C-alpha positions, 0 to 999 in steps of 0.5 A: 885270310893269308892262308888262302891263295886266290889266283885272281890276285896274281899279276898280269904277267904271272897270268900270262905265264900260267895260261896253258897251251892250246889243246889240240882239237877234239879235247875238253873245253876248259872251265870259265873263270869265276866271278868276284862275287862267286869268289867272295862267297867262297871266301866267306864259306871257307872263313866260317868253316875255319872259324867253326873248326877253331871253336870246335878244337879249342872250347875250354880257351874260349869259355876261359876267355869269356869268363875273364872278360866277364870278371873283368867287366864286374871288377870294373863296375864294382870299382867304379861304384865302390869308390863313391860308396866308399866315400859317402860311407866314410863321410857318414861315420859317426865322428865330428872330426869327419862329419864337421868338414863335410857338413861345411863343404859338402853337406849333401853327402851326409843325407844317408845318416840323417835320413837314417836317424830321422827315420829311426827317430820317427819310428821311435816316437810312433812306437813310444806313443803306442807304449805310453797309451798301453802302459799308462792306461792299461785295462788288462795284462795283455795291454802291459805286454804289448806295451812292453813290446812296443817299448822295446821297439822304440828303445831299439830305434833310439839306440840306433841314434847317437848318444849326444846329438849336440856333438854332431855339428852337422845337425843344424844344417838340415833345419833350414835346408830342403830336407824336413829335418825333425830330430833335435837334441831336445826332442831326442833327450826328451824321447830317452827320458820318456822311454826311461819313465815308461820302463820304470812304469812297466816294471812297477806294473810288472811287479804289481802283477806278480804280487797280485798273482801271489795274493790270489794263489795265497787267498785261494789256498787259505779258502781251501784250507778253511773248507777242509778244517773242521776244528777251531784251531785249523780254521784259525790257522786258515783265517790267519792265512787268509788275513795274510793274503788280504794284507798282500793285496792291500800292499799293492800300489793302487796306482797300478792296474794290479793295485786297482783290481786288488782294491776291488778284490779286497773289498769283497774279500774283507765282506766275505771274511767278515761274514764267515769268520765273525766269531773268529775275529772277535776271538782274534781281538780277544787274543790280541788283548791278552797278548798286550796284557801279557806284555805289560805284565812281563815288563812290570815283572822284569822292572820289579826285580832285584829290589829296592827301587826308588819311588819313581820306579815303583810307580813305573811298575804300578802303571804297567800293571795298570795297563795290563788290567786295563787290556784285559777289562776290554773283554766283553762278558759275552766272550767265551774267554770271559772267566779265564780273562777275569782270572787273569785280571784277579792275578794282576790286581793282586800284583798291583796291590803288592807293588803299591804296598812296596811303593808305599814302604819306600816313601815311608822309609825315606821320610823317616830317614830324613826325619832321623837325619834332621834330628841328628843335625839338631843334636850335633848343633847342640853338642854343648848342651850338657843336660842328659835328659835332653840328649837321651830324648833326642837320641831315643827320637832318632832311634825311633825314626831309624826303626821305621826304615823297613828292610827292602827300602833304599835307605835301609842299610844307611839307617842301620848303620846310623841306628847302631851309632845312635844306640852306642851313643844312648848307651853312654848316656845311660 
């Protein structure tokens, strides 16, 4: 305002000295002096004009000034809000060293984390109940899928909670306060245990569903093969695949949804298989019996190798041949393979008879050798007897017993050695 100079602010002396001399007659009348109101209006108009000129000449400075003021205001607000928010955030960190003194002195600062944990726990329990209903009592595979999603949601909320709630000493402050605290270490541990159980259950159900799908695919393929094959061999292969698929159905745990479906499918498919492949099933039974008989005969032949054998071992071989014959004797005369089975029985009985003969020879050889040894002991005990006839008769009796020991028996070698000695002794007396 100092740039403007107004005459009414001058002193009375200056105004007196400034008065011009009187005009001569006939000159123009000087203008009337302005009032104070008019002067103020002129001052305001000049000020507005000067301000407008200043704004017009320096727009960038004004914009920068206003922006700086706005930034300063925002920074001030951020500092004012950030300090308490930061304090609350630090107080709610999941560390007992921080939370314990805060809980003892200013427990209200822990309210955000307590509310967050409580809400997470409530959402976890709600999702857990839904997952439990869908996983424990499913009616379809869609229930298991939806239950898995609910369980994943519950697990996500449980993961947001601290690992050990009993480490947080501030938890008990909200049991009796104004906030309805519902989370406890026992409830949290129970929820996590239930989540683990449901995960194991869902894993079992998922594996059972996969096994059911594989068994159904195998069953469908076996049926297609049976319809395509016309030869007996091809049908037998298809029936074997059919049975294998049914075995897969039977191995699915019955406590699962897939297991219950598999049991129903297994009953119907067993009836279909019995109706379609009755004859094939009988042939399969015959094949099983013949395979068992071959197994027994193979074991008998293997144990009979490299004689001589003891009586007990010959009896074991004899028992194996009898078991092989017993397996084949179960074949019905109406079976188409009956003639072949009877031929096999005859061969096994021939082998059994030979083994019985070998066992009998072993028993007789042992008895004869033992008798010869007893007579030899008597002869040695009466060595002082000088009667040649008595000695000759004893030695001859020993020789006769030793000659009863046949080749291929266990005492044969010893009997031959003893026989040579007895013959030499007999020659001396003669």
